[in-house]
A tleap script that builds the chain and sets N, CA, C and O, in Angstrom:
source leaprc.protein.ff14SB
mol = sequence {
  NMET ALA GLN TYR LEU LEU SER VAL HIE MET
  VAL GLU GLY GLU ASP SER TYR PRO ASP GLU
  ALA GLU MET GLN LYS ALA TYR GLN GLN VAL
  ASP ALA TYR ASN ALA GLU LEU ARG ALA ASN
  GLY GLN TRP VAL PHE ALA GLY GLY LEU GLU
  PRO ALA ASP ILE ALA THR VAL VAL ARG SER
  GLU ASN GLY GLU VAL VAL THR THR ASP GLY
  PRO PHE ALA GLU THR LYS GLU HIE ILE GLY
  GLY PHE TRP ILE ILE ASP VAL PRO ASP LEU
  ASP ALA ALA LEU ALA SER ALA ALA LYS ALA
  SER ALA ALA CYS MET GLY PRO VAL GLU VAL
  ARG PRO PHE GLN ALA GLU PRO GLU CALA
}
set mol.1.N position { -46.779 -91.493 -62.902 }
set mol.1.CA position { -46.855 -90.080 -63.271 }
set mol.1.C position { -47.158 -89.976 -64.765 }
set mol.1.O position { -46.812 -90.854 -65.555 }
set mol.2.N position { -47.806 -88.890 -65.116 }
set mol.2.CA position { -48.162 -88.634 -66.511 }
set mol.2.C position { -47.763 -87.201 -66.863 }
set mol.2.O position { -47.758 -86.315 -66.008 }
set mol.3.N position { -47.435 -86.995 -68.120 }
set mol.3.CA position { -47.069 -85.652 -68.557 }
set mol.3.C position { -48.248 -84.985 -69.247 }
set mol.3.O position { -48.998 -85.612 -69.995 }
set mol.4.N position { -48.386 -83.693 -68.972 }
set mol.4.CA position { -49.455 -82.882 -69.542 }
set mol.4.C position { -48.869 -81.612 -70.114 }
set mol.4.O position { -47.897 -81.068 -69.589 }
set mol.5.N position { -49.470 -81.143 -71.195 }
set mol.5.CA position { -49.139 -79.851 -71.774 }
set mol.5.C position { -50.157 -78.847 -71.256 }
set mol.5.O position { -51.363 -79.026 -71.427 }
set mol.6.N position { -49.667 -77.797 -70.626 }
set mol.6.CA position { -50.511 -76.681 -70.224 }
set mol.6.C position { -50.173 -75.542 -71.173 }
set mol.6.O position { -49.078 -74.984 -71.101 }
set mol.7.N position { -51.084 -75.192 -72.052 }
set mol.7.CA position { -50.791 -74.155 -73.041 }
set mol.7.C position { -51.581 -72.885 -72.752 }
set mol.7.O position { -52.766 -72.926 -72.422 }
set mol.8.N position { -50.894 -71.767 -72.886 }
set mol.8.CA position { -51.467 -70.448 -72.677 }
set mol.8.C position { -51.856 -69.901 -74.048 }
set mol.8.O position { -51.047 -69.897 -74.976 }
set mol.9.N position { -53.079 -69.448 -74.165 }
set mol.9.CA position { -53.558 -68.951 -75.453 }
set mol.9.C position { -53.659 -67.433 -75.450 }
set mol.9.O position { -54.067 -66.815 -74.467 }
set mol.10.N position { -53.280 -66.863 -76.566 }
set mol.10.CA position { -53.313 -65.419 -76.760 }
set mol.10.C position { -54.202 -65.120 -77.960 }
set mol.10.O position { -54.330 -65.943 -78.865 }
set mol.11.N position { -54.814 -63.944 -77.964 }
set mol.11.CA position { -55.640 -63.520 -79.086 }
set mol.11.C position { -54.866 -62.456 -79.859 }
set mol.11.O position { -54.487 -61.419 -79.314 }
set mol.12.N position { -54.642 -62.739 -81.141 }
set mol.12.CA position { -53.895 -61.840 -82.013 }
set mol.12.C position { -54.538 -60.460 -82.028 }
set mol.12.O position { -55.755 -60.329 -82.163 }
set mol.13.N position { -53.706 -59.434 -81.888 }
set mol.13.CA position { -54.199 -58.063 -81.943 }
set mol.13.C position { -54.730 -57.538 -80.619 }
set mol.13.O position { -55.053 -56.355 -80.515 }
set mol.14.N position { -54.829 -58.386 -79.610 }
set mol.14.CA position { -55.286 -57.952 -78.290 }
set mol.14.C position { -54.114 -57.970 -77.326 }
set mol.14.O position { -53.329 -58.918 -77.312 }
set mol.15.N position { -53.995 -56.930 -76.526 }
set mol.15.CA position { -52.964 -56.909 -75.496 }
set mol.15.C position { -53.377 -57.853 -74.379 }
set mol.15.O position { -54.510 -57.802 -73.902 }
set mol.16.N position { -52.465 -58.708 -73.968 }
set mol.16.CA position { -52.753 -59.643 -72.886 }
set mol.16.C position { -52.870 -58.930 -71.547 }
set mol.16.O position { -53.580 -59.381 -70.649 }
set mol.17.N position { -52.164 -57.811 -71.425 }
set mol.17.CA position { -52.144 -57.068 -70.169 }
set mol.17.C position { -52.418 -55.601 -70.487 }
set mol.17.O position { -51.936 -55.080 -71.492 }
set mol.18.N position { -53.189 -54.939 -69.632 }
set mol.18.CA position { -53.571 -53.555 -69.925 }
set mol.18.C position { -52.418 -52.563 -69.861 }
set mol.18.O position { -52.463 -51.509 -70.496 }
set mol.19.N position { -51.373 -52.903 -69.086 }
set mol.19.CA position { -50.243 -51.982 -68.984 }
set mol.19.C position { -48.992 -52.748 -68.548 }
set mol.19.O position { -49.048 -53.939 -68.240 }
set mol.20.N position { -47.894 -52.054 -68.531 }
set mol.20.CA position { -46.586 -52.648 -68.183 }
set mol.20.C position { -46.588 -53.219 -66.765 }
set mol.20.O position { -45.997 -54.272 -66.521 }
set mol.21.N position { -47.241 -52.538 -65.840 }
set mol.21.CA position { -47.270 -53.010 -64.453 }
set mol.21.C position { -47.960 -54.370 -64.354 }
set mol.21.O position { -47.491 -55.249 -63.632 }
set mol.22.N position { -49.069 -54.551 -65.072 }
set mol.22.CA position { -49.775 -55.835 -65.050 }
set mol.22.C position { -48.941 -56.932 -65.701 }
set mol.22.O position { -48.954 -58.075 -65.246 }
set mol.23.N position { -48.214 -56.589 -66.767 }
set mol.23.CA position { -47.350 -57.565 -67.418 }
set mol.23.C position { -46.238 -57.999 -66.466 }
set mol.23.O position { -45.944 -59.190 -66.367 }
set mol.24.N position { -45.623 -57.060 -65.773 }
set mol.24.CA position { -44.572 -57.398 -64.822 }
set mol.24.C position { -45.123 -58.237 -63.667 }
set mol.24.O position { -44.447 -59.142 -63.177 }
set mol.25.N position { -46.342 -57.937 -63.237 }
set mol.25.CA position { -46.991 -58.726 -62.189 }
set mol.25.C position { -47.155 -60.175 -62.657 }
set mol.25.O position { -46.878 -61.112 -61.908 }
set mol.26.N position { -47.608 -60.347 -63.898 }
set mol.26.CA position { -47.778 -61.704 -64.443 }
set mol.26.C position { -46.437 -62.422 -64.514 }
set mol.26.O position { -46.355 -63.600 -64.167 }
set mol.27.N position { -45.390 -61.742 -64.954 }
set mol.27.CA position { -44.060 -62.366 -65.025 }
set mol.27.C position { -43.615 -62.845 -63.644 }
set mol.27.O position { -43.094 -63.952 -63.512 }
set mol.28.N position { -43.814 -62.028 -62.625 }
set mol.28.CA position { -43.425 -62.408 -61.270 }
set mol.28.C position { -44.248 -63.603 -60.781 }
set mol.28.O position { -43.716 -64.513 -60.146 }
set mol.29.N position { -45.537 -63.591 -61.079 }
set mol.29.CA position { -46.402 -64.693 -60.658 }
set mol.29.C position { -46.029 -65.983 -61.370 }
set mol.29.O position { -46.045 -67.053 -60.761 }
set mol.30.N position { -45.695 -65.895 -62.650 }
set mol.30.CA position { -45.278 -67.074 -63.404 }
set mol.30.C position { -43.950 -67.593 -62.872 }
set mol.30.O position { -43.762 -68.805 -62.762 }
set mol.31.N position { -43.034 -66.702 -62.542 }
set mol.31.CA position { -41.760 -67.137 -61.944 }
set mol.31.C position { -42.008 -67.907 -60.645 }
set mol.31.O position { -41.364 -68.927 -60.400 }
set mol.32.N position { -42.933 -67.428 -59.817 }
set mol.32.CA position { -43.252 -68.108 -58.555 }
set mol.32.C position { -43.903 -69.464 -58.832 }
set mol.32.O position { -43.603 -70.443 -58.148 }
set mol.33.N position { -44.791 -69.532 -59.827 }
set mol.33.CA position { -45.420 -70.805 -60.203 }
set mol.33.C position { -44.365 -71.791 -60.700 }
set mol.33.O position { -44.386 -72.967 -60.335 }
set mol.34.N position { -43.445 -71.310 -61.531 }
set mol.34.CA position { -42.368 -72.173 -62.025 }
set mol.34.C position { -41.525 -72.713 -60.875 }
set mol.34.O position { -41.155 -73.887 -60.871 }
set mol.35.N position { -41.224 -71.868 -59.913 }
set mol.35.CA position { -40.435 -72.297 -58.752 }
set mol.35.C position { -41.187 -73.369 -57.963 }
set mol.35.O position { -40.580 -74.325 -57.480 }
set mol.36.N position { -42.503 -73.212 -57.834 }
set mol.36.CA position { -43.310 -74.215 -57.135 }
set mol.36.C position { -43.289 -75.549 -57.882 }
set mol.36.O position { -43.161 -76.604 -57.261 }
set mol.37.N position { -43.415 -75.508 -59.207 }
set mol.37.CA position { -43.342 -76.741 -60.002 }
set mol.37.C position { -42.006 -77.443 -59.788 }
set mol.37.O position { -41.961 -78.660 -59.606 }
set mol.38.N position { -40.926 -76.680 -59.810 }
set mol.38.CA position { -39.596 -77.268 -59.622 }
set mol.38.C position { -39.470 -77.881 -58.229 }
set mol.38.O position { -38.963 -78.993 -58.074 }
set mol.39.N position { -39.934 -77.150 -57.223 }
set mol.39.CA position { -39.835 -77.627 -55.841 }
set mol.39.C position { -40.651 -78.903 -55.624 }
set mol.39.O position { -40.271 -79.756 -54.822 }
set mol.40.N position { -41.775 -79.032 -56.343 }
set mol.40.CA position { -42.642 -80.208 -56.220 }
set mol.40.C position { -42.214 -81.370 -57.118 }
set mol.40.O position { -42.826 -82.437 -57.083 }
set mol.41.N position { -41.169 -81.169 -57.918 }
set mol.41.CA position { -40.720 -82.216 -58.835 }
set mol.41.C position { -41.657 -82.421 -60.013 }
set mol.41.O position { -41.645 -83.483 -60.635 }
set mol.42.N position { -42.470 -81.416 -60.329 }
set mol.42.CA position { -43.441 -81.525 -61.428 }
set mol.42.C position { -42.961 -80.844 -62.713 }
set mol.42.O position { -43.564 -81.019 -63.773 }
set mol.43.N position { -41.896 -80.081 -62.620 }
set mol.43.CA position { -41.376 -79.317 -63.763 }
set mol.43.C position { -40.724 -80.254 -64.757 }
set mol.43.O position { -39.895 -81.083 -64.380 }
set mol.44.N position { -41.091 -80.131 -66.038 }
set mol.44.CA position { -40.383 -80.809 -67.120 }
set mol.44.C position { -39.743 -79.749 -68.008 }
set mol.44.O position { -38.536 -79.773 -68.243 }
set mol.45.N position { -40.567 -78.812 -68.502 }
set mol.45.CA position { -40.074 -77.776 -69.396 }
set mol.45.C position { -41.155 -76.722 -69.544 }
set mol.45.O position { -42.338 -77.025 -69.392 }
set mol.46.N position { -40.766 -75.489 -69.841 }
set mol.46.CA position { -41.727 -74.424 -70.103 }
set mol.46.C position { -41.079 -73.381 -70.990 }
set mol.46.O position { -39.854 -73.291 -71.070 }
set mol.47.N position { -41.908 -72.595 -71.655 }
set mol.47.CA position { -41.373 -71.526 -72.474 }
set mol.47.C position { -42.458 -70.628 -73.017 }
set mol.47.O position { -43.588 -71.054 -73.253 }
set mol.48.N position { -42.091 -69.377 -73.212 }
set mol.48.CA position { -42.963 -68.421 -73.888 }
set mol.48.C position { -42.594 -68.381 -75.358 }
set mol.48.O position { -41.439 -68.604 -75.722 }
set mol.49.N position { -43.559 -68.101 -76.188 }
set mol.49.CA position { -43.334 -68.084 -77.636 }
set mol.49.C position { -43.421 -66.672 -78.190 }
set mol.49.O position { -44.169 -65.833 -77.686 }
set mol.50.N position { -42.651 -66.428 -79.226 }
set mol.50.CA position { -42.752 -65.169 -79.958 }
set mol.50.C position { -44.101 -65.141 -80.689 }
set mol.50.O position { -44.746 -66.182 -80.815 }
set mol.51.N position { -44.538 -63.976 -81.170 }
set mol.51.CA position { -45.842 -63.887 -81.837 }
set mol.51.C position { -45.958 -64.843 -83.030 }
set mol.51.O position { -44.978 -65.123 -83.720 }
set mol.52.N position { -47.168 -65.328 -83.250 }
set mol.52.CA position { -47.423 -66.311 -84.313 }
set mol.52.C position { -47.137 -65.764 -85.706 }
set mol.52.O position { -46.841 -66.536 -86.618 }
set mol.53.N position { -47.218 -64.454 -85.888 }
set mol.53.CA position { -47.024 -63.905 -87.233 }
set mol.53.C position { -45.585 -64.033 -87.727 }
set mol.53.O position { -45.315 -63.782 -88.902 }
set mol.54.N position { -44.648 -64.424 -86.839 }
set mol.54.CA position { -43.275 -64.641 -87.311 }
set mol.54.C position { -42.959 -66.129 -87.487 }
set mol.54.O position { -41.813 -66.504 -87.736 }
set mol.55.N position { -43.984 -66.967 -87.356 }
set mol.55.CA position { -43.797 -68.413 -87.522 }
set mol.55.C position { -43.538 -68.760 -88.988 }
set mol.55.O position { -43.862 -67.983 -89.886 }
set mol.56.N position { -42.957 -69.923 -89.215 }
set mol.56.CA position { -42.770 -70.498 -90.544 }
set mol.56.C position { -43.301 -71.923 -90.504 }
set mol.56.O position { -42.988 -72.686 -89.590 }
set mol.57.N position { -44.103 -72.275 -91.495 }
set mol.57.CA position { -44.635 -73.631 -91.598 }
set mol.57.C position { -43.800 -74.385 -92.625 }
set mol.57.O position { -43.563 -73.889 -93.727 }
set mol.58.N position { -43.353 -75.592 -92.258 }
set mol.58.CA position { -42.547 -76.428 -93.137 }
set mol.58.C position { -43.353 -77.675 -93.479 }
set mol.58.O position { -43.845 -78.369 -92.589 }
set mol.59.N position { -43.487 -77.956 -94.780 }
set mol.59.CA position { -44.191 -79.152 -95.239 }
set mol.59.C position { -43.278 -79.943 -96.157 }
set mol.59.O position { -42.575 -79.381 -96.996 }
set mol.60.N position { -43.302 -81.255 -95.983 }
set mol.60.CA position { -42.599 -82.141 -96.891 }
set mol.60.C position { -43.663 -82.811 -97.758 }
set mol.60.O position { -44.450 -83.621 -97.270 }
set mol.61.N position { -43.681 -82.471 -99.045 }
set mol.61.CA position { -44.694 -82.983 -99.968 }
set mol.61.C position { -44.025 -83.635 -101.171 }
set mol.61.O position { -43.323 -82.977 -101.939 }
set mol.62.N position { -44.251 -84.931 -101.322 }
set mol.62.CA position { -43.688 -85.674 -102.454 }
set mol.62.C position { -42.179 -85.492 -102.565 }
set mol.62.O position { -41.644 -85.313 -103.659 }
set mol.63.N position { -41.502 -85.540 -101.423 }
set mol.63.CA position { -40.051 -85.422 -101.413 }
set mol.63.C position { -39.544 -84.005 -101.548 }
set mol.63.O position { -38.332 -83.793 -101.590 }
set mol.64.N position { -40.428 -83.029 -101.617 }
set mol.64.CA position { -40.035 -81.635 -101.760 }
set mol.64.C position { -40.419 -80.876 -100.492 }
set mol.64.O position { -41.491 -81.107 -99.933 }
set mol.65.N position { -39.559 -79.980 -100.037 }
set mol.65.CA position { -39.839 -79.183 -98.852 }
set mol.65.C position { -40.411 -77.842 -99.284 }
set mol.65.O position { -39.841 -77.140 -100.119 }
set mol.66.N position { -41.560 -77.505 -98.687 }
set mol.66.CA position { -42.230 -76.240 -98.979 }
set mol.66.C position { -42.356 -75.472 -97.668 }
set mol.66.O position { -42.829 -76.019 -96.672 }
set mol.67.N position { -41.935 -74.207 -97.663 }
set mol.67.CA position { -42.076 -73.377 -96.474 }
set mol.67.C position { -42.988 -72.199 -96.796 }
set mol.67.O position { -42.962 -71.650 -97.898 }
set mol.68.N position { -43.795 -71.825 -95.806 }
set mol.68.CA position { -44.657 -70.656 -95.943 }
set mol.68.C position { -44.529 -69.805 -94.684 }
set mol.68.O position { -44.340 -70.328 -93.586 }
set mol.69.N position { -44.632 -68.510 -94.854 }
set mol.69.CA position { -44.559 -67.588 -93.728 }
set mol.69.C position { -45.879 -67.564 -92.981 }
set mol.69.O position { -46.946 -67.765 -93.560 }
set mol.70.N position { -45.784 -67.314 -91.689 }
set mol.70.CA position { -46.976 -67.166 -90.867 }
set mol.70.C position { -47.367 -68.457 -90.183 }
set mol.70.O position { -46.785 -69.512 -90.435 }
set mol.71.N position { -48.358 -68.363 -89.318 }
set mol.71.CA position { -48.776 -69.538 -88.548 }
set mol.71.C position { -49.489 -70.563 -89.416 }
set mol.71.O position { -50.009 -70.233 -90.482 }
set mol.72.N position { -49.509 -71.802 -88.955 }
set mol.72.CA position { -50.207 -72.887 -89.656 }
set mol.72.C position { -51.708 -72.653 -89.645 }
set mol.72.O position { -52.360 -72.736 -90.686 }
set mol.73.N position { -52.259 -72.359 -88.471 }
set mol.73.CA position { -53.707 -72.200 -88.335 }
set mol.73.C position { -54.144 -70.804 -88.752 }
set mol.73.O position { -53.524 -69.807 -88.382 }
set mol.74.N position { -55.208 -70.749 -89.518 }
set mol.74.CA position { -55.802 -69.472 -89.936 }
set mol.74.C position { -56.788 -69.040 -88.850 }
set mol.74.O position { -58.000 -69.198 -88.998 }
set mol.75.N position { -56.259 -68.500 -87.775 }
set mol.75.CA position { -57.078 -68.112 -86.634 }
set mol.75.C position { -56.443 -66.939 -85.924 }
set mol.75.O position { -55.273 -66.632 -86.153 }
set mol.76.N position { -57.192 -66.288 -85.075 }
set mol.76.CA position { -56.644 -65.182 -84.290 }
set mol.76.C position { -56.118 -65.653 -82.943 }
set mol.76.O position { -55.392 -64.920 -82.271 }
set mol.77.N position { -56.479 -66.886 -82.534 }
set mol.77.CA position { -56.001 -67.433 -81.272 }
set mol.77.C position { -54.788 -68.317 -81.525 }
set mol.77.O position { -54.809 -69.180 -82.403 }
set mol.78.N position { -53.738 -68.096 -80.753 }
set mol.78.CA position { -52.508 -68.856 -80.918 }
set mol.78.C position { -51.934 -69.200 -79.544 }
set mol.78.O position { -52.254 -68.559 -78.544 }
set mol.79.N position { -51.089 -70.216 -79.517 }
set mol.79.CA position { -50.395 -70.559 -78.281 }
set mol.79.C position { -49.325 -69.504 -78.027 }
set mol.79.O position { -48.493 -69.224 -78.890 }
set mol.80.N position { -49.358 -68.927 -76.840 }
set mol.80.CA position { -48.389 -67.892 -76.483 }
set mol.80.C position { -47.270 -68.417 -75.610 }
set mol.80.O position { -46.212 -67.797 -75.503 }
set mol.81.N position { -47.501 -69.561 -74.984 }
set mol.81.CA position { -46.502 -70.168 -74.120 }
set mol.81.C position { -47.049 -71.474 -73.583 }
set mol.81.O position { -48.202 -71.829 -73.830 }
set mol.82.N position { -46.209 -72.187 -72.846 }
set mol.82.CA position { -46.642 -73.500 -72.380 }
set mol.82.C position { -45.775 -74.002 -71.239 }
set mol.82.O position { -44.667 -73.523 -71.002 }
set mol.83.N position { -46.321 -74.978 -70.548 }
set mol.83.CA position { -45.590 -75.767 -69.563 }
set mol.83.C position { -45.784 -77.229 -69.921 }
set mol.83.O position { -46.837 -77.610 -70.432 }
set mol.84.N position { -44.793 -78.038 -69.663 }
set mol.84.CA position { -44.950 -79.490 -69.669 }
set mol.84.C position { -44.694 -79.907 -68.229 }
set mol.84.O position { -43.628 -79.659 -67.665 }
set mol.85.N position { -45.709 -80.553 -67.650 }
set mol.85.CA position { -45.602 -80.944 -66.242 }
set mol.85.C position { -45.749 -82.457 -66.112 }
set mol.85.O position { -46.308 -83.118 -66.987 }
set mol.86.N position { -45.250 -82.981 -65.030 }
set mol.86.CA position { -45.320 -84.413 -64.733 }
set mol.86.C position { -46.057 -84.556 -63.402 }
set mol.86.O position { -45.512 -84.248 -62.342 }
set mol.87.N position { -47.303 -85.027 -63.474 }
set mol.87.CA position { -48.159 -85.129 -62.288 }
set mol.87.C position { -48.853 -86.492 -62.279 }
set mol.87.O position { -48.851 -87.186 -63.296 }
set mol.88.N position { -49.445 -86.885 -61.151 }
set mol.88.CA position { -50.037 -88.220 -61.044 }
set mol.88.C position { -51.230 -88.477 -61.976 }
set mol.88.O position { -51.398 -89.589 -62.477 }
set mol.89.N position { -52.064 -87.439 -62.209 }
set mol.89.CA position { -53.289 -87.696 -62.975 }
set mol.89.C position { -53.902 -86.382 -63.466 }
set mol.89.O position { -53.371 -85.299 -63.221 }
set mol.90.N position { -55.032 -86.508 -64.166 }
set mol.90.CA position { -55.702 -85.336 -64.733 }
set mol.90.C position { -56.135 -84.359 -63.640 }
set mol.90.O position { -56.021 -83.148 -63.825 }
set mol.91.N position { -56.620 -84.853 -62.526 }
set mol.91.CA position { -57.034 -83.950 -61.451 }
set mol.91.C position { -55.879 -83.070 -60.993 }
set mol.91.O position { -56.058 -81.875 -60.762 }
set mol.92.N position { -54.703 -83.657 -60.864 }
set mol.92.CA position { -53.523 -82.885 -60.463 }
set mol.92.C position { -53.139 -81.894 -61.556 }
set mol.92.O position { -52.720 -80.776 -61.258 }
set mol.93.N position { -53.277 -82.292 -62.819 }
set mol.93.CA position { -52.964 -81.394 -63.935 }
set mol.93.C position { -53.932 -80.209 -63.952 }
set mol.93.O position { -53.523 -79.073 -64.191 }
set mol.94.N position { -55.211 -80.475 -63.699 }
set mol.94.CA position { -56.204 -79.397 -63.676 }
set mol.94.C position { -55.958 -78.441 -62.511 }
set mol.94.O position { -56.111 -77.229 -62.659 }
set mol.95.N position { -55.579 -78.979 -61.359 }
set mol.95.CA position { -55.266 -78.129 -60.218 }
set mol.95.C position { -54.053 -77.254 -60.519 }
set mol.95.O position { -54.024 -76.078 -60.154 }
set mol.96.N position { -53.061 -77.826 -61.182 }
set mol.96.CA position { -51.874 -77.066 -61.552 }
set mol.96.C position { -52.219 -76.009 -62.597 }
set mol.96.O position { -51.698 -74.894 -62.549 }
set mol.97.N position { -53.091 -76.353 -63.538 }
set mol.97.CA position { -53.499 -75.400 -64.572 }
set mol.97.C position { -54.240 -74.212 -63.967 }
set mol.97.O position { -54.117 -73.089 -64.456 }
set mol.98.N position { -55.005 -74.454 -62.909 }
set mol.98.CA position { -55.691 -73.352 -62.232 }
set mol.98.C position { -54.670 -72.361 -61.679 }
set mol.98.O position { -54.867 -71.149 -61.768 }
set mol.99.N position { -53.585 -72.872 -61.109 }
set mol.99.CA position { -52.514 -72.005 -60.602 }
set mol.99.C position { -51.822 -71.281 -61.752 }
set mol.99.O position { -51.496 -70.099 -61.646 }
set mol.100.N position { -51.599 -72.005 -62.859 }
set mol.100.CA position { -50.953 -71.398 -64.026 }
set mol.100.C position { -51.810 -70.275 -64.593 }
set mol.100.O position { -51.296 -69.212 -64.940 }
set mol.101.N position { -53.110 -70.509 -64.688 }
set mol.101.CA position { -54.027 -69.492 -65.209 }
set mol.101.C position { -54.027 -68.247 -64.324 }
set mol.101.O position { -54.011 -67.121 -64.822 }
set mol.102.N position { -54.043 -68.457 -63.019 }
set mol.102.CA position { -53.995 -67.318 -62.106 }
set mol.102.C position { -52.677 -66.570 -62.253 }
set mol.102.O position { -52.650 -65.340 -62.218 }
set mol.103.N position { -51.581 -67.314 -62.416 }
set mol.103.CA position { -50.263 -66.691 -62.521 }
set mol.103.C position { -50.133 -65.853 -63.786 }
set mol.103.O position { -49.677 -64.711 -63.730 }
set mol.104.N position { -50.529 -66.413 -64.925 }
set mol.104.CA position { -50.341 -65.680 -66.189 }
set mol.104.C position { -51.539 -64.808 -66.533 }
set mol.104.O position { -51.509 -64.041 -67.495 }
set mol.105.N position { -52.595 -64.934 -65.733 }
set mol.105.CA position { -53.803 -64.119 -65.904 }
set mol.105.C position { -54.442 -64.338 -67.270 }
set mol.105.O position { -54.854 -63.387 -67.934 }
set mol.106.N position { -54.518 -65.601 -67.682 }
set mol.106.CA position { -55.120 -65.936 -68.966 }
set mol.106.C position { -55.561 -67.384 -68.978 }
set mol.106.O position { -55.270 -68.133 -68.046 }
set mol.107.N position { -56.264 -67.784 -70.032 }
set mol.107.CA position { -56.733 -69.168 -70.125 }
set mol.107.C position { -55.590 -70.143 -70.355 }
set mol.107.O position { -54.610 -69.831 -71.032 }
set mol.108.N position { -55.735 -71.332 -69.778 }
set mol.108.CA position { -54.734 -72.387 -69.919 }
set mol.108.C position { -55.451 -73.668 -70.324 }
set mol.108.O position { -56.361 -74.120 -69.628 }
set mol.109.N position { -55.044 -74.252 -71.443 }
set mol.109.CA position { -55.606 -75.518 -71.923 }
set mol.109.C position { -54.755 -76.671 -71.393 }
set mol.109.O position { -53.528 -76.576 -71.351 }
set mol.110.N position { -55.409 -77.755 -70.991 }
set mol.110.CA position { -54.722 -78.934 -70.449 }
set mol.110.C position { -54.897 -80.087 -71.426 }
set mol.110.O position { -56.021 -80.433 -71.791 }
set mol.111.N position { -53.779 -80.686 -71.853 }
set mol.111.CA position { -53.841 -81.850 -72.739 }
set mol.111.C position { -52.803 -82.868 -72.323 }
set mol.111.O position { -51.634 -82.531 -72.135 }
set mol.112.N position { -53.229 -84.124 -72.179 }
set mol.112.CA position { -52.258 -85.173 -71.828 }
set mol.112.C position { -51.437 -85.569 -73.052 }
set mol.112.O position { -51.903 -85.483 -74.188 }
set mol.113.N position { -50.216 -85.999 -72.795 }
set mol.113.CA position { -49.415 -86.583 -73.856 }
set mol.113.C position { -49.902 -88.009 -74.091 }
set mol.113.O position { -50.404 -88.651 -73.168 }
set mol.114.N position { -49.760 -88.499 -75.296 }
set mol.114.CA position { -50.129 -89.886 -75.597 }
set mol.114.C position { -49.199 -90.812 -74.837 }
set mol.114.O position { -48.015 -90.526 -74.660 }
set mol.115.N position { -49.765 -91.939 -74.389 }
set mol.115.CA position { -48.956 -92.938 -73.694 }
set mol.115.C position { -48.005 -93.616 -74.689 }
set mol.115.O position { -48.343 -93.836 -75.852 }
set mol.116.N position { -46.834 -93.932 -74.204 }
set mol.116.CA position { -45.861 -94.653 -75.030 }
set mol.116.C position { -46.354 -96.080 -75.238 }
set mol.116.O position { -46.818 -96.712 -74.289 }
set mol.117.N position { -46.261 -96.599 -76.462 }
set mol.117.CA position { -46.683 -98.000 -76.673 }
set mol.117.C position { -45.769 -98.960 -75.934 }
set mol.117.O position { -44.565 -98.732 -75.807 }
set mol.118.N position { -46.366 -100.033 -75.451 }
set mol.118.CA position { -45.587 -101.062 -74.758 }
set mol.118.C position { -44.693 -101.767 -75.769 }
set mol.118.O position { -45.143 -102.098 -76.866 }
set mol.119.N position { -43.450 -101.996 -75.418 }
set mol.119.CA position { -42.512 -102.635 -76.364 }
set mol.119.C position { -42.556 -104.145 -76.248 }
set mol.119.O position { -41.836 -104.840 -76.965 }
savepdb mol mol.pdb
quit
């Protein structure tokens, strides 16, 4: 089995859902997707994120810690939430991402975690 990050991307300043009813529909669909992941033994962890504009970036430079307000990336697209899943291969991760995209009604990026080095 391999772990993959499925990340949901949001565009700053754009509403992800046209109204409250669509947002509630997405929440229900995501809950059902999460339940399916758990039932299939593919669930590792998932979470939604607060807006990027409340992020803080922490840097350690020459032994000194520097913090700045706001997101690290100077972009309008940010990660809005994510799943970490454990599946056999990329094909299974892509199939799961298709379900995730349908559930949250938005784009989902798939990225594998790096393999652990052999000891």
